C-alpha positions as a Markdown table, in Angstrom:
| # | Residue | x | y | z |
|---|---|---|---|---|
| 1 | Met | -2.3 | -9.3 | -17.7 |
| 2 | Cys | -4.1 | -9.6 | -14.3 |
| 3 | Gly | -7.7 | -8.2 | -14.3 |
| 4 | Cys | -7.7 | -7.7 | -18.1 |
| 5 | Gly | -11.4 | -6.8 | -18.2 |
| 6 | Asn | -12.7 | -6.3 | -21.8 |
| 7 | Gly | -9.3 | -6.7 | -23.3 |
| 8 | Arg | -8.6 | -3.2 | -24.4 |
| 9 | Phe | -5.0 | -3.2 | -23.1 |
| 10 | Ile | -4.4 | -6.7 | -24.4 |
| 11 | Lys | -5.5 | -5.7 | -28.0 |
| 12 | Arg | -3.2 | -2.8 | -27.8 |
| 13 | Leu | -0.2 | -4.8 | -26.6 |
| 14 | Arg | -0.8 | -7.5 | -29.3 |
| 15 | Arg | -0.9 | -4.8 | -31.9 |
| 16 | Asp | 2.2 | -2.8 | -30.7 |
| 17 | Arg | 4.3 | -5.8 | -29.5 |
| 18 | Pro | 3.5 | -8.9 | -31.7 |
| 19 | Asp | 6.7 | -10.4 | -30.4 |
| 20 | Val | 5.2 | -10.7 | -26.8 |
| 21 | Thr | 3.0 | -13.6 | -25.6 |
| 22 | Val | 0.2 | -12.1 | -23.5 |
| 23 | Leu | -2.2 | -14.0 | -21.2 |
| 24 | Gly | -5.3 | -12.3 | -20.1 |
| 25 | Leu | -6.7 | -13.1 | -16.7 |
| 26 | Asp | -10.0 | -11.9 | -15.0 |
| 27 | Ile | -12.1 | -13.2 | -12.2 |
| 28 | Ala | -15.3 | -12.6 | -14.2 |
| 29 | Pro | -15.9 | -15.2 | -16.9 |
| 30 | Gly | -18.6 | -13.2 | -18.8 |
| 31 | Ile | -16.2 | -10.2 | -19.4 |
| 32 | Leu | -13.7 | -12.5 | -21.2 |
| 33 | Asp | -16.2 | -13.6 | -23.9 |
| 34 | Gly | -15.0 | -11.0 | -26.3 |
| 35 | Val | -11.3 | -11.0 | -25.4 |
| 36 | Pro | -9.1 | -12.7 | -27.9 |
| 37 | Gly | -7.2 | -15.6 | -26.4 |
| 38 | Pro | -5.4 | -16.9 | -24.7 |
| 39 | Val | -7.4 | -15.9 | -21.6 |
| 40 | Ala | -8.2 | -17.7 | -18.3 |
| 41 | Val | -10.6 | -17.1 | -15.4 |
| 42 | Ala | -8.4 | -16.5 | -12.3 |
| 43 | Asp | -8.4 | -14.8 | -8.9 |
| 44 | Ala | -5.6 | -12.4 | -8.4 |
| 45 | Thr | -4.8 | -13.9 | -5.0 |
| 46 | Arg | -4.3 | -17.4 | -6.6 |
| 47 | Leu | -2.8 | -16.9 | -10.0 |
| 48 | Pro | -2.6 | -20.1 | -12.1 |
| 49 | Met | 1.0 | -19.8 | -13.1 |
| 50 | Ala | 4.1 | -21.4 | -12.0 |
| 51 | Thr | 6.6 | -19.5 | -9.9 |
| 52 | Ala | 8.9 | -17.4 | -11.9 |
| 53 | Ser | 7.1 | -18.2 | -15.1 |
| 54 | Cys | 6.6 | -14.7 | -16.4 |
| 55 | Asp | 8.9 | -11.9 | -17.6 |
| 56 | Ala | 6.4 | -9.3 | -16.6 |
| 57 | Ala | 2.9 | -8.9 | -15.1 |
| 58 | Leu | 0.4 | -6.1 | -15.5 |
| 59 | Ala | -2.2 | -5.0 | -12.9 |
| 60 | Leu | -3.8 | -2.0 | -14.4 |
| 61 | His | -6.5 | -0.2 | -12.3 |
| 62 | Met | -7.6 | -3.4 | -10.6 |
| 63 | Leu | -5.8 | -4.1 | -7.4 |
| 64 | Tyr | -8.2 | -1.9 | -5.5 |
| 65 | His | -10.9 | -4.4 | -6.4 |
| 66 | Val | -9.1 | -7.3 | -4.7 |
| 67 | Thr | -10.3 | -8.3 | -1.2 |
| 68 | Asp | -6.6 | -9.1 | 0.0 |
| 69 | Ile | -4.4 | -6.6 | -1.8 |
| 70 | Ala | -1.3 | -7.8 | 0.0 |
| 71 | Gln | -1.8 | -11.3 | -1.1 |
| 72 | Ala | -2.4 | -10.3 | -4.7 |
| 73 | Val | 0.8 | -8.3 | -4.6 |
| 74 | Gly | 2.6 | -11.4 | -3.3 |
| 75 | Glu | 1.2 | -13.5 | -6.1 |
| 76 | Leu | 2.3 | -11.0 | -8.7 |
| 77 | Ser | 5.8 | -11.1 | -7.2 |
| 78 | Arg | 5.8 | -14.9 | -7.2 |
| 79 | Val | 5.0 | -15.4 | -10.8 |
| 80 | Val | 7.5 | -13.0 | -12.3 |
| 81 | Lys | 11.1 | -13.9 | -12.9 |
| 82 | Arg | 13.8 | -12.5 | -10.7 |
| 83 | Asp | 14.8 | -9.9 | -13.2 |
| 84 | Gly | 11.2 | -9.4 | -14.3 |
| 85 | Leu | 8.9 | -6.5 | -13.5 |
| 86 | Val | 5.4 | -5.8 | -12.4 |
| 87 | Ile | 3.5 | -2.7 | -13.6 |
| 88 | Ala | 0.5 | -1.5 | -11.7 |
| 89 | Ser | -1.6 | 1.6 | -12.1 |
| 90 | Thr | -4.2 | 3.4 | -10.1 |
| 91 | Asn | -5.5 | 6.9 | -9.2 |
| 92 | Ser | -4.3 | 9.5 | -6.7 |
| 93 | Asp | -6.4 | 10.5 | -3.7 |
| 94 | Arg | -6.4 | 13.9 | -5.4 |
| 95 | Asp | -7.9 | 12.5 | -8.6 |
| 96 | Lys | -10.9 | 14.6 | -9.8 |
| 97 | Ser | -11.3 | 16.3 | -6.5 |
| 98 | Glu | -13.5 | 18.8 | -8.1 |
| 99 | Leu | -16.2 | 16.2 | -8.7 |
| 100 | Asp | -16.1 | 15.4 | -5.0 |
| 101 | Asp | -16.4 | 19.0 | -4.0 |
| 102 | Leu | -19.3 | 19.5 | -6.4 |
| 103 | Trp | -21.1 | 16.5 | -4.9 |
| 104 | Glu | -20.5 | 17.6 | -1.3 |
| 105 | Arg | -21.7 | 21.1 | -2.0 |
| 106 | Ala | -24.9 | 19.9 | -3.7 |
| 107 | Ala | -25.7 | 17.3 | -1.0 |
| 108 | Gly | -25.0 | 19.8 | 1.7 |
| 109 | Asp | -27.4 | 22.3 | 0.1 |
| 110 | Val | -30.2 | 19.6 | -0.1 |
| 111 | Leu | -29.5 | 18.3 | 3.4 |
| 112 | Gly | -29.1 | 21.7 | 4.8 |
| 113 | Thr | -25.8 | 20.8 | 6.4 |
| 114 | Gly | -23.4 | 23.1 | 4.4 |
| 115 | Arg | -21.4 | 20.1 | 3.2 |
| 116 | Gly | -22.6 | 16.6 | 2.4 |
| 117 | Pro | -20.9 | 13.4 | 3.4 |
| 118 | Thr | -17.6 | 12.7 | 1.8 |
| 119 | Arg | -17.7 | 10.1 | -0.9 |
| 120 | Ile | -14.8 | 7.6 | -0.7 |
| 121 | Ser | -13.8 | 6.3 | -4.1 |
| 122 | Leu | -13.0 | 2.5 | -4.5 |
| 123 | Ser | -9.5 | 3.3 | -5.6 |
| 124 | Ala | -8.7 | 4.8 | -2.2 |
| 125 | Arg | -7.9 | 1.3 | -1.0 |
| 126 | Phe | -4.9 | 1.2 | -3.4 |
| 127 | Ser | -4.3 | 4.9 | -4.3 |
| 128 | Leu | -1.2 | 6.3 | -5.8 |
| 129 | Glu | -0.2 | 7.3 | -2.3 |
| 130 | Lys | -0.9 | 4.0 | -0.6 |
| 131 | Ala | 0.3 | 1.7 | -3.4 |
| 132 | Pro | 4.1 | 2.0 | -2.7 |
| 133 | Ala | 3.6 | 0.6 | 0.8 |
| 134 | Phe | 1.7 | -2.4 | -0.5 |
| 135 | Leu | 4.1 | -3.0 | -3.4 |
| 136 | Gly | 7.2 | -2.4 | -1.2 |
| 137 | Glu | 6.4 | -5.5 | 0.8 |
| 138 | Ala | 7.3 | -7.6 | -2.2 |
| 139 | Phe | 9.6 | -5.4 | -4.3 |
| 140 | Gly | 12.8 | -3.7 | -3.5 |
| 141 | His | 12.4 | -0.9 | -6.0 |
| 142 | Val | 9.0 | 0.9 | -6.7 |
| 143 | Gln | 9.0 | 3.8 | -9.1 |
| 144 | Thr | 5.9 | 6.0 | -9.1 |
| 145 | Val | 5.2 | 7.8 | -12.5 |
| 146 | Glu | 2.5 | 10.4 | -12.1 |
| 147 | Leu | 0.2 | 11.0 | -15.1 |
| 148 | Pro | -1.6 | 14.3 | -14.6 |
| 149 | Gly | -4.3 | 15.7 | -16.8 |
| 150 | Val | -7.1 | 18.2 | -17.0 |
| 151 | Ile | -10.6 | 17.6 | -18.3 |
| 152 | Thr | -12.3 | 20.8 | -19.5 |
| 153 | Val | -16.2 | 20.7 | -19.4 |
| 154 | Arg | -18.4 | 23.2 | -21.1 |
| 155 | Asp | -21.7 | 21.3 | -20.7 |
| 156 | Pro | -22.9 | 19.9 | -17.5 |
| 157 | Ala | -24.4 | 16.8 | -19.1 |
| 158 | Pro | -21.3 | 14.6 | -19.0 |
| 159 | Val | -20.6 | 15.4 | -15.4 |
| 160 | Ile | -24.2 | 14.7 | -14.4 |
| 161 | Ala | -24.1 | 11.4 | -16.3 |
| 162 | His | -21.0 | 10.5 | -14.4 |
| 163 | Met | -22.6 | 11.3 | -11.1 |
| 164 | Ala | -25.4 | 8.8 | -11.9 |
| 165 | Ser | -23.0 | 6.1 | -10.7 |
| 166 | Tyr | -23.2 | 7.6 | -7.1 |
| 167 | Arg | -26.8 | 6.5 | -6.6 |
| 168 | Ala | -26.0 | 3.4 | -4.6 |
| 169 | Trp | -23.5 | 5.3 | -2.4 |
| 170 | Ala | -26.0 | 8.1 | -1.8 |
| 171 | Asp | -28.7 | 5.6 | -0.8 |
| 172 | Gln | -26.4 | 4.0 | 1.8 |
| 173 | His | -25.7 | 7.6 | 3.4 |
| 174 | Asp | -29.3 | 8.8 | 3.2 |
| 175 | Val | -28.6 | 11.5 | 0.6 |
| 176 | Pro | -31.6 | 12.3 | -1.5 |
| 177 | Phe | -30.1 | 11.4 | -4.8 |
| 178 | Asp | -32.4 | 13.0 | -7.5 |
| 179 | Ala | -32.5 | 16.3 | -5.5 |
| 180 | Thr | -28.7 | 16.3 | -5.0 |
| 181 | Ile | -28.2 | 15.6 | -8.8 |
| 182 | Glu | -30.5 | 18.5 | -9.8 |
| 183 | Arg | -28.7 | 20.8 | -7.3 |
| 184 | Ala | -25.3 | 19.7 | -8.8 |
| 185 | Arg | -26.7 | 20.5 | -12.2 |
| 186 | Ala | -27.6 | 24.0 | -11.1 |
| 187 | Ile | -24.3 | 24.7 | -9.4 |
| 188 | Leu | -22.4 | 23.4 | -12.3 |
| 189 | Gly | -24.5 | 25.3 | -14.9 |
| 190 | Asp | -23.8 | 28.6 | -12.9 |
| 191 | His | -20.2 | 27.9 | -12.7 |
| 192 | Ile | -19.9 | 27.3 | -16.4 |
| 193 | Ser | -22.0 | 30.4 | -17.2 |
| 194 | Arg | -19.7 | 32.6 | -15.1 |
| 195 | Arg | -16.3 | 31.0 | -16.1 |
| 196 | Gly | -16.9 | 29.4 | -19.4 |
| 197 | Ala | -15.8 | 26.0 | -18.4 |
| 198 | Phe | -15.5 | 23.6 | -15.4 |
| 199 | Glu | -12.1 | 22.1 | -15.1 |
| 200 | Ile | -11.5 | 18.6 | -13.5 |
| 201 | Asn | -7.9 | 17.8 | -12.5 |
| 202 | Cys | -7.0 | 14.3 | -13.0 |
| 203 | Met | -4.1 | 12.4 | -11.4 |
| 204 | Gly | -3.4 | 8.8 | -12.2 |
| 205 | Gly | -0.1 | 7.0 | -12.2 |
| 206 | Val | 1.9 | 3.9 | -13.0 |
| 207 | Leu | 4.0 | 2.0 | -10.5 |
| 208 | Val | 7.0 | 0.1 | -12.0 |
| 209 | Cys | 8.2 | -2.6 | -9.6 |
| 210 | Arg | 11.4 | -4.6 | -9.5 |
| 211 | Arg | 13.0 | -6.8 | -6.9 |
């Protein structure tokens, strides 16, 4: 598993498929401390496995972090067997667009511009819409499986807590962060008071790749 992070998916795989040997890889040594072995520190663009040595490779919500996505895809293709598969996952460009709209409205009110600057998510580099082109360079067949969902929020607190992660981006674009957060809280509170809930449409997906 490439980019295994804290090992959540590895633990699930080992529980559900004890017949499968799973190797966890991540570029950050510290995050592997609590992950049950075998694990190894590795860069996705230089995987430490022999060519055609794996039956399958997983790259779940991680390829958009890689500096050279095309090279990482090539490495995933290299290490899997001819009849093996690679499974990647990511978010759609449409994922949680309601949060972006809320932020733009709030920032626009604070800045007096109508709409604030658009926040570009990290996953946009390898979104569900862009991923097939990257993966198609190394695989003859790429199947996209969309996984839609809806989050219903009746209290502004979780949304505002999520928006706390926007601070660095706001600072880079000269958006007054604290004032924008408070304005977003007011807009969201009014929306929930009038409609009873705030709905966030999620769209992630899995891409199943074969040669």
